[in-house]
C-alpha positions in Angstrom: -84.9 -19.8 -14.8 -81.6 -18.7 -13.3 -80.4 -22.3 -13.2 -81.1 -22.7 -17.0 -79.1 -19.5 -17.6 -76.2 -20.7 -15.7 -76.3 -24.1 -17.4 -76.4 -22.4 -20.8 -73.3 -20.4 -20.1 -71.3 -23.5 -19.2 -72.8 -25.8 -21.8 -70.0 -27.5 -23.9 -67.3 -26.4 -21.6 -65.2 -28.4 -19.2 -65.5 -27.2 -15.6 -62.5 -25.4 -14.2 -61.9 -28.0 -11.6 -61.6 -30.8 -14.2 -59.2 -28.6 -16.3 -57.0 -28.3 -13.2 -57.2 -32.0 -12.4 -56.2 -32.9 -16.0 -53.3 -30.5 -15.9 -52.1 -31.6 -12.5 -52.3 -35.3 -13.5 -50.2 -34.7 -16.7 -47.7 -32.7 -14.7 -47.5 -35.4 -12.0 -46.4 -38.1 -14.4 -44.2 -35.8 -16.5 -42.1 -35.0 -13.5 -41.9 -38.6 -12.2 -40.9 -40.5 -15.2 -39.6 -43.6 -13.4 -42.2 -43.9 -10.8 -45.5 -45.9 -10.8 -48.7 -45.1 -8.8 -51.9 -46.8 -7.8 -55.2 -45.1 -8.3 -55.6 -44.4 -4.6 -52.1 -42.8 -4.5 -53.0 -40.6 -7.4 -56.3 -39.3 -6.0 -54.6 -38.6 -2.7 -51.8 -36.6 -4.3 -54.2 -34.7 -6.5 -56.3 -33.9 -3.4 -59.4 -35.3 -5.0 -62.1 -36.1 -2.4 -65.6 -36.2 -4.0 -66.9 -39.2 -6.0 -67.5 -37.4 -9.3 -63.9 -36.1 -9.4 -62.5 -39.5 -8.5 -64.5 -41.0 -11.4 -63.2 -38.2 -13.7 -59.6 -39.2 -12.7 -60.3 -42.8 -13.5 -61.8 -41.9 -17.0 -58.8 -39.6 -17.6 -56.3 -42.4 -16.8 -57.9 -44.8 -19.2 -58.0 -42.1 -21.9 -54.4 -41.3 -21.4 -53.6 -45.0 -21.7 -55.5 -45.2 -24.9 -53.5 -42.3 -26.3 -50.3 -44.0 -25.3 -49.5 -41.3 -22.7 -49.7 -43.8 -19.8 -49.2 -47.6 -19.4 -50.0 -50.1 -16.6 -47.5 -52.4 -15.1 -48.2 -56.0 -14.1 -49.3 -54.8 -10.7 -51.9 -52.5 -12.2 -50.0 -49.3 -11.2 -49.8 -46.4 -13.7 -46.6 -45.1 -15.2 -45.9 -42.5 -17.9 -45.2 -43.8 -21.4 -43.7 -40.4 -22.5 -40.2 -39.1 -22.4 -39.9 -36.3 -19.8 -39.2 -32.7 -21.0 -35.9 -31.3 -19.8 -34.4 -27.9 -20.2 -30.8 -26.6 -20.0 -30.1 -23.5 -18.1 -27.8 -21.5 -15.9 -28.1 -21.3 -12.1 -28.6 -17.9 -10.5 -28.4 -18.7 -6.8 -29.8 -15.5 -5.2 -30.1 -16.5 -1.5 -29.7 -19.6 0.7 -33.4 -20.6 0.2 -33.8 -20.7 -3.5 -32.3 -20.1 -6.9 -33.5 -19.2 -10.4 -32.6 -21.3 -13.5 -32.3 -19.1 -16.6 -33.4 -20.9 -19.7 -32.9 -19.1 -23.0 -35.9 -20.7 -24.7 -38.4 -19.9 -21.8 -40.0 -16.5 -21.1 -39.6 -16.9 -17.3 -36.8 -18.1 -15.1 -37.5 -21.4 -13.2 -37.7 -21.1 -9.4 -35.9 -23.9 -7.6 -35.7 -24.6 -3.9 -32.1 -25.0 -2.7 -32.7 -28.6 -1.7 -33.8 -29.3 -5.2 -30.6 -27.9 -6.8 -28.9 -31.3 -6.7 -25.8 -29.5 -5.4 -25.6 -27.2 -8.4 -24.1 -23.8 -7.6 -24.2 -20.3 -8.9 -23.1 -20.1 -12.6 -23.4 -23.9 -13.3 -25.1 -25.2 -16.4 -27.7 -27.7 -15.5 -30.5 -29.9 -16.8 -33.8 -29.0 -15.2 -37.3 -30.3 -15.1 -40.4 -28.2 -14.4 -42.4 -29.7 -11.5 -45.3 -27.3 -11.2 -47.0 -24.8 -13.4 -46.4 -21.1 -13.1 -48.9 -19.5 -10.7 -50.2 -15.9 -11.0 -47.3 -13.5 -10.6 -45.0 -16.4 -9.9 -42.4 -18.3 -11.9 -42.7 -22.0 -12.7 -41.1 -24.3 -10.2 -38.6 -27.0 -11.0 -35.8 -29.3 -9.9 -32.3 -29.9 -11.2 -31.8 -33.3 -12.7 -28.1 -33.2 -13.5 -25.1 -30.9 -13.7 -24.0 -30.3 -17.3 -21.0 -28.1 -16.6 -19.5 -26.7 -13.5 -18.6 -23.1 -13.8 -15.4 -23.6 -11.9 -13.9 -25.8 -9.2 -11.5 -23.3 -7.5 -12.7 -20.8 -5.0 -11.5 -18.1 -2.7 -12.4 -18.1 0.9 -11.3 -17.9 4.5 -10.0 -20.9 6.5 -11.6 -21.7 9.8 -9.7 -24.4 11.7 -11.1 -26.8 14.3 -9.2 -29.7 16.1 -9.7 -32.3 13.4 -10.5 -30.4 10.2 -11.1 -27.0 8.7 -13.8 -25.3 6.6 -13.1 -22.8 3.9 -15.9 -20.2 4.1 -16.2 -18.9 0.5 -16.2 -15.2 -0.3 -18.8 -15.4 -3.0 -22.2 -14.0 -2.1 -23.9 -16.5 -4.4 -22.5 -19.7 -3.0 -24.0 -21.0 0.2 -21.8 -23.9 1.3 -18.4 -24.2 3.0 -15.6 -26.5 1.7 -14.4 -29.2 4.1 -10.6 -29.5 4.2 -8.6 -32.1 6.2 -5.3 -30.9 7.9 -3.1 -32.8 5.4 -4.6 -30.6 2.6 -4.0 -27.3 4.4 -0.7 -26.5 2.6 0.6 -24.6 5.7 -2.5 -22.4 5.8 -3.5 -21.3 9.3 -6.7 -20.1 10.9 -8.2 -17.0 9.3 -6.0 -17.2 6.2 -7.4 -16.3 2.8 -6.9 -19.2 0.5 -7.6 -20.6 -2.9 -9.3 -24.0 -2.5 -9.8 -26.7 -5.1 -12.9 -29.0 -4.9 -11.7 -32.6 -5.0 -15.1 -34.2 -4.4 -18.5 -32.6 -4.9 -21.3 -33.3 -2.4 -23.7 -36.1 -2.6 -26.5 -37.5 -0.5 -24.1 -39.0 1.9 -21.6 -36.1 1.9 -23.3 -32.7 2.3 -20.2 -30.6 2.0 -17.7 -30.6 -0.8 -14.2 -31.9 0.0 -11.3 -29.8 -1.0 -7.6 -29.0 -1.0 -5.9 -25.7 -0.4 -3.7 -24.9 -3.4 -2.6 -21.4 -2.6 -2.3 -19.3 0.6 -3.1 -15.7 0.0 -2.4 -14.3 3.5 -4.3 -13.2 6.6 -7.8 -12.2 5.9 -8.5 -8.4 6.1 -5.1 -7.3 5.0 -5.2 -5.1 1.9 -2.7 -7.2 -0.2 -4.5 -10.4 0.8 -7.9 -9.1 -0.1 -6.7 -7.8 -3.5 -4.9 -11.0 -4.2 -8.2 -12.8 -3.3 -10.1 -10.8 -5.9 -7.4 -11.6 -8.5 -7.6 -15.3 -7.6 -11.4 -15.2 -7.6 -11.5 -13.9 -11.2 -8.5 -15.9 -12.5 -6.3 -12.8 -13.0 -2.5 -13.4 -13.4 -0.3 -12.3 -10.5 2.8 -11.8 -12.7 4.4 -12.4 -16.0 6.3 -15.6 -16.6 10.1 -15.3 -16.8 9.9 -16.3 -20.4 7.6 -13.4 -21.2 9.7 -11.0 -19.3 12.9 -12.2 -21.1 11.2 -11.8 -24.5 10.3 -8.2 -23.6 13.8 -7.5 -22.3 15.4 -8.7 -25.6 13.5 -6.0 -27.7 16.0 -3.3 -28.7 15.3 0.2 -27.2 16.9 2.2 -30.0 14.9 3.1 -33.1 16.8 2.7 -36.4 17.0 5.4 -39.0 15.7 2.9 -41.5 12.5 2.5 -39.5 12.1 6.2 -39.1 12.5 6.7 -42.8 9.6 4.3 -43.5 7.2 6.6 -41.5 5.6 10.0 -41.8 7.6 12.3 -39.6 5.7 14.4 -37.0 8.7 15.1 -34.7 8.7 18.9 -35.5 5.0 19.3 -35.0 3.7 20.6 -31.6 2.7 17.4 -29.8 1.8 16.6 -26.2 0.1 14.0 -24.0 -2.7 14.5 -21.5 -3.3 11.7 -19.0 -4.2 11.1 -15.3 -1.6 12.3 -12.8 -0.6 8.7 -11.8 -0.5 7.3 -15.3 2.7 5.6 -16.5 1.5 4.2 -19.9 0.9 7.1 -22.2 -0.7 5.5 -25.3 -2.0 8.5 -27.1 -0.7 12.0 -28.0 -2.2 14.9 -29.9 -0.5 17.2 -32.5 -2.0 20.4 -33.8 -1.1 22.7 -36.7 -3.0 25.6 -38.3 -3.2 25.2 -42.1 -3.0 28.0 -44.8 -6.7 27.5 -45.7 -7.8 28.3 -42.2 -8.4 24.7 -41.3 -6.6 22.8 -38.5 -4.6 19.6 -38.8 -5.1 17.4 -35.8 -2.9 14.3 -35.4 -4.1 11.5 -33.1 -1.0 9.5 -32.4 -1.3 6.0 -30.8 1.6 3.9 -29.5 2.6 1.4 -32.2 2.4 -1.7 -30.1 2.1 -4.0 -33.2 5.6 -2.9 -34.3 7.0 -4.6 -31.1 4.5 -7.4 -30.5 4.8 -9.7 -33.5 2.2 -12.3 -34.6 2.7 -15.8 -33.1 5.4 -14.4 -30.7 5.4 -15.2 -26.9 4.4 -11.6 -26.2 1.6 -11.8 -28.7 0.2 -15.0 -27.0 0.4 -13.4 -23.6 -1.3 -10.2 -24.8 -4.1 -12.3 -26.4 -4.6 -14.4 -23.3 -4.9 -11.4 -21.0 -6.7 -9.3 -23.7 -6.9 -6.2 -21.4 -5.2 -4.4 -18.6 -7.2 -4.6 -15.3 -7.3 -1.5 -13.1 -7.9 -2.5 -9.5 -8.1 0.2 -6.8 -4.5 0.0 -5.7 -2.7 -1.6 -8.7 -2.8 -2.3 -12.4 -2.5 -5.7 -13.9 -1.1 -4.8 -17.3 -1.6 -6.6 -20.6 2.0 -6.1 -21.6 5.2 -6.3 -19.5 6.5 -3.0 -18.0 9.3 -2.6 -20.5 6.7 -2.3 -23.3 3.8 -0.6 -21.4 5.8 2.0 -19.5 8.9 2.3 -21.6 9.1 1.3 -25.3 5.5 2.0 -26.2 4.7 4.8 -23.7 4.7 8.2 -25.5 7.0 9.8 -22.9 8.0 13.5 -23.3 11.3 14.4 -25.0 11.7 10.9 -26.6 11.3 9.7 -30.1 8.4 7.2 -30.3 6.9 5.0 -33.0 3.2 5.6 -33.5 0.2 4.7 -35.6 -1.7 7.8 -36.4 -5.0 9.1 -37.6 -4.6 12.6 -39.0 -7.5 14.9 -39.8 -8.0 18.3 -41.5 -10.9 20.0 -39.6 -12.5 23.4 -39.8 -13.4 25.4 -36.7 -17.0 23.9 -36.7 -15.6 20.4 -36.3 -16.3 19.2 -39.9 -13.7 16.7 -41.2 -12.4 17.4 -44.7 -9.5 15.1 -45.1 -8.2 12.1 -43.2 -5.0 10.0 -43.3 -4.0 6.8 -41.5 -0.5 5.3 -41.3 2.6 4.7 -39.3 4.5 7.7 -37.9 7.2 8.9 -35.6 6.7 11.6 -33.0 8.6 13.6 -30.3 6.2 14.7 -27.5 7.0 18.2 -26.3 5.2 18.0 -23.0 3.3 15.7 -20.7 0.2 17.2 -19.2 -2.0 15.9 -16.5 -5.7 16.4 -16.8 -5.4 18.9 -14.0 -2.7 20.9 -15.9 -4.8 21.0 -19.0 -8.0 22.0 -17.1 -6.2 24.9 -15.5 -5.4 26.3 -19.0 -8.9 25.7 -20.2 -10.2 27.6 -17.2 -8.1 30.6 -18.1 -4.7 30.1 -16.4 -1.5 30.8 -18.4 0.5 27.7 -19.3 2.5 25.8 -22.0 0.9 25.5 -25.4 -2.1 27.5 -24.1 -3.2 28.4 -27.7 -3.1 24.8 -28.9 -5.0 23.4 -25.9 -7.7 26.0 -26.2 -8.0 25.4 -29.9 -8.3 21.6 -29.4 -10.8 22.1 -26.6 -13.0 24.3 -28.9 -12.8 21.7 -31.7 -13.7 18.9 -29.2 -16.8 21.0 -28.1 -17.9 21.3 -31.8 -17.4 17.5 -32.3 -19.4 16.7 -29.1 -22.3 19.0 -30.1 -22.5 17.3 -33.5 -22.5 13.9 -31.8 -25.3 14.8 -29.4 -27.3 16.5 -32.2 -27.1 13.2 -34.1 -28.6 11.2 -31.2 -25.6 10.1 -29.0 -26.4 9.4 -25.4 -24.7 11.6 -22.8 -23.5 9.0 -20.3 -22.0 10.7 -17.3 -22.1 8.0 -14.6 -20.5 8.8 -11.2 -17.4 6.8 -10.4 -15.3 6.9 -7.2 -11.7 7.1 -6.3 -10.1 6.3 -2.9 -7.4 8.0 -0.9 -5.3 5.2 0.6 -2.7 5.1 3.3 0.7 3.6 3.0 -0.7 0.1 3.7 -3.5 0.5 1.1 -6.3 1.1 3.6 -9.2 3.4 2.4 -9.2 6.7 4.2 -11.6 8.6 2.0 -14.1 7.9 -0.9 -13.8 10.6 -3.5 -16.3 10.9 -6.4 -14.5 11.3 -9.8 -15.2 14.6 -11.5 -15.1 14.6 -15.3 -14.1 18.1 -16.6 -13.5 19.7 -20.0 -10.0 18.3 -20.2 -11.2 14.7 -19.9 -14.0 15.3 -22.4 -11.6 16.9 -24.9 -9.3 13.9 -25.0 -12.3 11.6 -25.2 -13.7 13.4 -28.2 -10.6 13.0 -30.3 -10.3 9.4 -29.4 -13.9 8.9 -30.5 -13.2 10.7 -33.7 -10.2 8.4 -34.5 -12.1 5.2 -33.6 -15.1 6.2 -35.7 -13.1 7.3 -38.8 -10.9 4.2 -38.8 -14.0 1.9 -38.7 -15.7 3.9 -41.4 -12.7 3.9 -43.6 -12.4 0.1 -43.5 -16.1 -0.5 -43.8 -16.3 1.7 -46.9 -13.2 0.0 -48.3 -15.1 -3.2 -48.3 -18.2 -1.4 -49.6 -20.1 -2.8 -46.7 -20.2 -6.3 -48.1 -19.5 -9.1 -45.7 -18.4 -11.4 -48.5 -15.2 -13.1 -49.5 -14.0 -10.0 -51.2 -14.6 -7.7 -48.2 -12.2 -6.6 -45.5 -12.9 -8.4 -42.2 -12.3 -6.1 -39.3 -12.7 -5.6 -35.5 -15.7 -3.5 -34.7 -17.0 -2.2 -31.4 -20.8 -2.6 -31.5 -23.5 -1.5 -29.1 -27.0 -2.8 -30.1 -30.2 -0.9 -29.7 -31.9 -1.4 -26.3 -34.1 -4.4 -25.9 -37.7 -3.0 -25.8 -38.7 -5.1 -22.8 -35.6 -4.1 -20.8 -36.1 -0.5 -21.6 -39.7 -0.6 -20.6 -38.6 -2.0 -17.3 -36.2 0.9 -16.9 -39.0 3.3 -17.7 -41.0 1.8 -14.8 -37.9 2.0 -12.6 -37.3 5.7 -13.4 -41.0 6.4 -12.7 -40.4 5.2 -9.2 -38.2 8.3 -8.8 -40.8 10.6 -10.4 -39.3 10.8 -13.9 -41.5 10.1 -16.9 -39.8 8.5 -19.9 -41.1 7.1 -23.2 -39.8 5.7 -26.4 -41.6 8.4 -28.4 -39.2 10.8 -30.0 -36.2 8.5 -29.7 -34.7 6.6 -26.8 -31.5 8.5 -26.8 -33.3 11.9 -26.7 -35.3 10.8 -23.7 -32.3 9.4 -21.9 -30.3 12.6 -22.4 -33.2 14.6 -21.0 -33.3 12.3 -18.0 -29.5 12.6 -17.5 -29.8 16.4 -17.6 -32.7 16.5 -15.1 -30.9 14.3 -12.5 -27.6 16.1 -12.6 -26.4 16.8 -9.0 -29.4 15.0 -7.4 -29.1 12.2 -4.9 -30.6 9.7 -7.3 -28.2 10.5 -10.1 -25.8 7.7 -9.6 -28.6 5.1 -9.1 -30.5 6.0 -12.2 -27.4 6.3 -14.4 -26.1 2.9 -13.3 -29.4 1.2 -13.9 -29.9 2.9 -17.2 -26.5 1.6 -18.4 -27.3 -1.9 -17.1 -30.7 -1.8 -19.0 -28.9 -1.2 -22.3 -27.2 -3.8 -24.4 -23.5 -4.5 -23.5 -20.9 -3.2 -26.0 -18.8 -6.0 -27.5 -16.3 -6.8 -30.2 -17.4 -8.5 -33.5 -16.5 -8.6 -37.2 -20.0 -7.4 -38.2 -20.4 -3.6 -38.1 -23.9 -3.1 -36.5 -23.4 0.4 -35.2 -23.0 1.9 -31.8 -26.3 3.0 -30.2 -24.8 4.9 -27.3 -22.5 7.0 -29.5 -24.9 7.0 -32.5 -22.1 6.0 -34.9 -22.8 3.8 -37.9 -19.3 2.3 -37.6 -17.0 2.2 -34.6 -13.9 0.4 -33.4 -11.1 0.6 -30.8 -7.9 2.0 -32.2 -6.6 4.3 -29.5 -5.4 2.1 -26.6 -3.2 -0.8 -27.8 -1.1 -0.8 -24.7 -4.0 -1.9 -22.6 -6.5 -3.5 -25.1 -5.7 -6.5 -27.4 -8.5 -5.6 -29.9 -6.7 -2.3 -30.6 -3.6 -4.3 -31.5 -5.7 -6.4 -33.9 -7.1 -3.2 -35.4 -3.7 -1.8 -36.0 -2.5 -4.9 -37.7 -5.6 -5.2 -39.9 -5.6 -1.6 -40.8 -2.0 -1.7 -41.8 -2.4 -4.9 -43.9 -5.3 -3.3 -45.8 -3.4 -0.1 -46.3 -0.6 -2.1 -47.8 -2.9 -4.0 -50.1 -2.5 -7.4 -48.5 -5.0 -10.2 -48.8 -8.0 -10.0 -46.5 -7.7 -12.1 -43.4 -9.9 -15.0 -42.3 -13.1 -13.6 -40.8 -13.8 -16.6 -38.5 -10.4 -16.4 -36.8 -10.9 -12.7 -36.2 -14.4 -13.3 -34.8 -13.1 -15.9 -32.3 -10.5 -13.4 -31.0 -13.3 -10.8 -30.7 -15.4 -13.2 -28.6 -12.4 -14.0 -26.3 -11.6 -10.3 -25.9 -15.2 -9.5 -25.0 -15.2 -12.2 -22.3 -11.9 -10.9 -20.9 -13.3 -7.4 -20.9 -16.3 -8.6 -18.9 -14.0 -10.4 -16.4 -11.9 -7.3 -15.9 -14.9 -5.1 -15.3 -16.2 -7.5 -12.6 -12.9 -7.6 -10.9 -12.6 -3.9 -10.9 -16.1 -3.5 -9.4 -15.1 -6.1 -6.7 -12.0 -4.1 -5.8 -14.1 -0.9 -5.5 -16.7 -2.7 -3.4 -14.0 -4.1 -1.1 -12.6 -0.6 -0.5 -16.1 0.8 0.1 -16.8 -1.9 2.7 -13.4 -1.4 4.3 -14.1 2.3 4.5 -17.6 1.9 5.9 -16.3 -0.6 8.5 -14.9 2.4 10.4 -18.4 4.0 10.4 -20.2 1.3 12.5 -23.0 2.8 14.5 -23.0 6.0 12.5 -26.1 7.4 10.8 -26.3 8.5 7.1 -28.8 9.8 4.6 -29.3 7.3 1.8 -31.5 6.7 -1.2 -33.4 3.4 -2.0 -31.6 2.1 -5.0 -33.1 -1.4 -5.2 -35.9 -3.5 -3.7 -36.3 -7.2 -3.5 -38.6 -9.5 -1.5 -36.0 -9.9 1.2 -34.3 -6.4 1.4 -33.9 -2.8 0.5 -30.7 -1.7 -1.2 -29.7 1.8 -0.1 -27.0 4.0 -1.5 -25.4 6.2 1.1 -25.4 9.7 -0.5 -22.2 11.0 1.1 -20.0 8.0 0.2 -21.8 6.4 -2.8 -21.5 3.1 -0.9 -24.5 0.7 -1.2 -25.8 -1.5 1.7 -28.9 -3.5 2.5 -31.7 -3.3 5.0 -33.3 -6.7 5.6 -37.0 -6.3 5.4 -37.4 -8.8 8.2 -35.4 -6.5 10.4 -37.7 -3.5 10.0 -39.5 -3.7 13.3 -42.2 -1.0 13.0 -44.3 -2.9 10.5 -44.5 -6.1 8.3 -43.9 -5.3 4.7 -45.2 -7.0 1.5 -43.2 -6.8 -1.6 -44.9 -5.3 -4.7 -42.7 -6.5 -7.6 -44.7 -4.7 -10.3 -44.5 -1.3 -8.6 -40.9 -1.6 -7.3 -42.0 -1.0 -3.7 -42.9 -2.5 -0.3 -46.1 -1.8 1.5 -46.7 -2.0 5.2 -49.4 -4.5 6.2 -50.3 -2.6 9.3 -49.7 1.1 8.5 -50.1 1.0 4.7 -46.8 2.9 4.5 -45.0 2.7 1.2 -41.3 2.6 0.4 -40.4 3.0 -3.2 -37.3 3.4 -5.3 -35.7 6.8 -4.9 -37.1 7.4 -1.4 -34.7 9.0 1.0 -34.0 7.0 4.1 -32.0 7.7 7.3 -29.9 4.6 8.0 -27.4 3.3 10.5 -24.4 1.2 9.6 -24.6 -2.0 11.8 -22.3 -4.5 10.1 -19.7 -4.9 7.4 -18.4 -8.2 5.9 -15.1 -7.7 4.0 -15.1 -11.4 2.9 -18.4 -11.0 1.1 -18.1 -7.3 0.5 -21.4 -6.4 2.1 -22.7 -3.6 4.2 -25.7 -4.2 6.5 -27.8 -1.2 7.4 -30.6 -0.5 9.9 -33.7 1.6 9.2 -33.6 4.7 11.4 -36.4 6.6 9.6 -37.9 7.5 6.3 -38.3 11.2 5.4 -41.9 12.3 5.5 -43.2 8.8 6.2 -44.3 6.9 9.2 -44.1 10.1 11.3 -46.7 8.5 13.6 -44.5 5.4 14.2 
């Protein structure tokens, strides 16, 4: 009776073992398009041993032949008759053993053993073939068939010299090979020099290492200037302006003609000042303030008129476009414009007449905007404040223009309250500064503190950016047609639901419960309020920002999620951002009634600017990481309290609370237990003790190794608070 029941449940269904054989057989031929196999080879490779299964394989082969999926050669061996399926993707080489290939059209990344990469490296675009199906909780496995596009062929590394040749050990943490260089290609580099090496010949089956030539010697490894130059070379940042560009800047007249002043709205008699960091040299924004008879306040936001000096199609214009942004490394700035422009002509220095492009608003004491005006102006700044100067006045100290600063700060607070009430996200990520010695060595890591003075300036810049974007959008009536006004917008898309769900899981590891109910921004703001001043603040804020879409430049106004603005642009920093120069030009042309410009050309410039912005951010992070590693290299053997900021199958990332520096504990080096990685729960679990380590756990660690070349910090597990007390 029981047998009949069992039989009835499976009647008409193909047994699981046959389904597996069928799938494996198809996959076998799919991934071996040019190979033929005998029947005995096939059953052996499929691990088929019993007679019934072998018979099933034979039937399946003949069926696949009848369906033109297979064919037989003259020797009776089987070969696929179908074209193989290939995908194109990007290599993410995470460690020496394997890589992931990210394919846009596939839900999961493809896992590839390093030996199957076909010498592809991190960032390369490749053609890949899936070789085995995805298993439970695992990604599909594949192999690289060919290299479509190399991401680059010039790399930064350190030269190690032997008697007959040298190897350049690359700095990148995602590249796991050295470059062989023969002495005649050293270019006077010596042992332990940091160099820029060019790949002359990529590896093949006979040659396991790429062959290269040194094209630039950066200096001795470990020295500050060398390491910063290495970062610049790694990200393709320019070391200097060409003589032609410097000459073009030098030829621009310093004096402002009366004719030019007469074309502009004159703000020289209005109370005007700048507020910037204490070490700033390029002052690209100033504020003017005046009380009106109706009780309202007129606030002028005056921005350096870079577009007056940098003309379309000029050499300076081409250089600014190519760079697209200034880059702020720890110990230096790589400017978008030559010094004569950035620090002189365009800088709104005190007690000097300067040409500006302004956004002027009539605002009541509740922060409501009644009138707005945009146009070219001339100003005379009365005073240069640092943020510290302005903050002292805000906190009650007596100082110059005290009444005006307090008035502006009150207005900024009202504007900020309105913005958050409308759903803006209160991002307050912790950043770090460094105290350096005369040689540039890091002596101290100092968390940046954003005070009211910073927020005040930020709020008026946001106001100008929003109102300029809204003005142009409304001018075109929101129609992206031939009769509209193509413009440069700064957009920030709504979070991807899947990514935000992952962040919710991440935050839950720290004990915080989030949801999408009631609005994402509301939930994020509550989280940011709850974590203020706590050890996990920096970790959660950083991951939250990374989980959201990246802001970018485009001609389509799609809104800004983080700021909760329907329309937004960048108008306020043309000295350091090329999109702001574009905005000034477009705004002026539309104010003057000129013909709308070609949208496609503007969009191409937007894409380029977004790419350059990304490069700059990566270089800036690299310089910060270098200084963090340099600083922690003096702390070898010392113990610190840290917080688990990331977990992978090979290591725990730990942020040291005191210094905000992140290092890694290799799971294999934790000697009191063997740990299993639980990907779904963001944790590791001890096989012997059952002890659990999760995100947000506080851990006592020791600094055991630093690597300045790869900008890594290795940590050793000392103990975990309230866990493993019996170990």
